[in-house]
C-alpha positions as a Python dict, from the first residue, in 0.01 Angstrom:
ca = {
    (1, 'X'): (0, 0, 0),
    (2, 'X'): (-282, 117, 200),
    (3, 'X'): (-583, 87, 14),
    (4, 'X'): (-803, 322, 230),
    (5, 'X'): (-597, 614, 122),
    (6, 'X'): (-629, 515, -215),
    (7, 'X'): (-1011, 482, -178),
    (8, 'X'): (-1041, 797, -18),
    (9, 'X'): (-878, 986, -302),
    (10, 'X'): (-1084, 793, -559),
    (11, 'X'): (-1424, 845, -349),
    (12, 'X'): (-1343, 1212, -311),
    (13, 'X'): (-1282, 1257, -690),
    (14, 'X'): (-1593, 1088, -806),
    (15, 'X'): (-1818, 1243, -554),
    (16, 'X'): (-1666, 1609, -603),
    (17, 'X'): (-1718, 1580, -983),
    (18, 'X'): (-2088, 1463, -908),
    (19, 'X'): (-2143, 1723, -665),
    (20, 'X'): (-2012, 2014, -890),
    (21, 'X'): (-2177, 1895, -1187),
    (22, 'X'): (-2527, 1860, -1025),
    (23, 'X'): (-2498, 2174, -842),
    (24, 'X'): (-2387, 2360, -1171),
    (25, 'X'): (-2711, 2203, -1355),
    (26, 'X'): (-2937, 2281, -1075),
    (27, 'X'): (-2796, 2634, -1044),
    (28, 'X'): (-2859, 2691, -1422),
    (29, 'X'): (-3201, 2549, -1424),
    (30, 'X'): (-3290, 2699, -1068),
    (31, 'X'): (-3263, 3038, -1214),
    (32, 'X'): (-3546, 2981, -1449),
    (33, 'X'): (-3749, 2792, -1173),
    (34, 'X'): (-3706, 3070, -916),
    (35, 'X'): (-3769, 3337, -1154),
    (36, 'X'): (-4088, 3185, -1246),
    (37, 'X'): (-4202, 3168, -903),
    (38, 'X'): (-4091, 3554, -810),
    (39, 'X'): (-4160, 3733, -1141),
    (40, 'X'): (-4016, 4083, -1161),
    (41, 'X'): (-3752, 4031, -905),
    (42, 'X'): (-3474, 3876, -1106),
    (43, 'X'): (-3177, 4009, -891),
    (44, 'X'): (-3345, 3868, -592),
    (45, 'X'): (-3384, 3529, -776),
    (46, 'X'): (-3021, 3523, -887),
    (47, 'X'): (-2895, 3585, -518),
    (48, 'X'): (-3150, 3342, -368),
    (49, 'X'): (-2987, 3064, -624),
    (50, 'X'): (-2639, 3150, -560),
    (51, 'X'): (-2693, 3114, -172),
    (52, 'X'): (-2874, 2783, -231),
    (53, 'X'): (-2582, 2659, -441),
    (54, 'X'): (-2316, 2778, -189),
    (55, 'X'): (-2517, 2596, 68),
    (56, 'X'): (-2542, 2288, -129),
    (57, 'X'): (-2175, 2278, -200),
    (58, 'X'): (-2087, 2319, 172),
    (59, 'X'): (-2349, 2058, 280),
    (60, 'X'): (-2261, 1797, 20),
    (61, 'X'): (-1876, 1844, 19),
    (62, 'X'): (-1889, 1825, 406),
    (63, 'X'): (-2076, 1520, 408),
    (64, 'X'): (-1866, 1345, 191),
    (65, 'X'): (-1563, 1432, 392),
    (66, 'X'): (-1737, 1333, 708),
    (67, 'X'): (-1831, 991, 580),
    (68, 'X'): (-1455, 906, 538),
    (69, 'X'): (-1454, 861, 940),
    (70, 'X'): (-1684, 564, 919),
    (71, 'X'): (-1493, 342, 664),
    (72, 'X'): (-1359, 2, 755),
    (73, 'X'): (-1028, -108, 693),
    (74, 'X'): (-1003, -205, 302),
    (75, 'X'): (-834, -536, 244),
    (76, 'X'): (-878, -589, -106),
    (77, 'X'): (-965, -433, -429),
    (78, 'X'): (-1295, -612, -466),
    (79, 'X'): (-1380, -468, -129),
    (80, 'X'): (-1238, -118, -248),
    (81, 'X'): (-1456, -102, -542),
    (82, 'X'): (-1764, -211, -347),
    (83, 'X'): (-1701, 59, -47),
    (84, 'X'): (-1641, 325, -337),
    (85, 'X'): (-1971, 222, -516),
    (86, 'X'): (-2188, 218, -206),
    (87, 'X'): (-2064, 552, -60),
    (88, 'X'): (-2101, 726, -396),
    (89, 'X'): (-2470, 552, -454),
    (90, 'X'): (-2559, 694, -98),
    (91, 'X'): (-2430, 1059, -192),
    (92, 'X'): (-2621, 1027, -516),
    (93, 'X'): (-2931, 939, -343),
    (94, 'X'): (-2886, 1205, -75),
    (95, 'X'): (-2842, 1478, -345),
    (96, 'X'): (-3161, 1348, -512),
    (97, 'X'): (-3362, 1363, -214),
    (98, 'X'): (-3242, 1704, -99),
    (99, 'X'): (-3314, 1854, -441),
    (100, 'X'): (-3675, 1723, -433),
    (101, 'X'): (-3718, 1845, -64),
    (102, 'X'): (-3563, 2187, -183),
    (103, 'X'): (-3800, 2246, -464),
    (104, 'X'): (-4094, 2142, -258),
    (105, 'X'): (-4013, 2383, 28),
    (106, 'X'): (-3950, 2668, -221),
    (107, 'X'): (-4272, 2601, -383),
    (108, 'X'): (-4482, 2600, -64),
    (109, 'X'): (-4314, 2904, 75),
    (110, 'X'): (-4367, 3107, -259),
    (111, 'X'): (-4718, 2981, -274),
    (112, 'X'): (-4794, 3126, 91),
    (113, 'X'): (-4645, 3462, -20),
    (114, 'X'): (-4847, 3501, -328),
}
């Protein structure tokens, strides 16, 4: 049995769940945050947050799929767990960094408009 194929499925399943859950949480809480930055424009805030969510999904799911190219041949179950843990940790770290950069850019951009 090819452990790389099994690893791909496990990795995509784990990271897919993480990406969708984090995206949903950020979307729900982002509506409140963006609405506080741009008062009296709830429709604009809702649309901006939806665009951010779609971009988030496309970027992260695409990045996960692209990382599959760089996997080395997995020879043991120990190596399979190690590779999945490392690649998943990189995705979680990337999501966290992107979230804080997004908050920073939005805050600075809105402050310039006000």
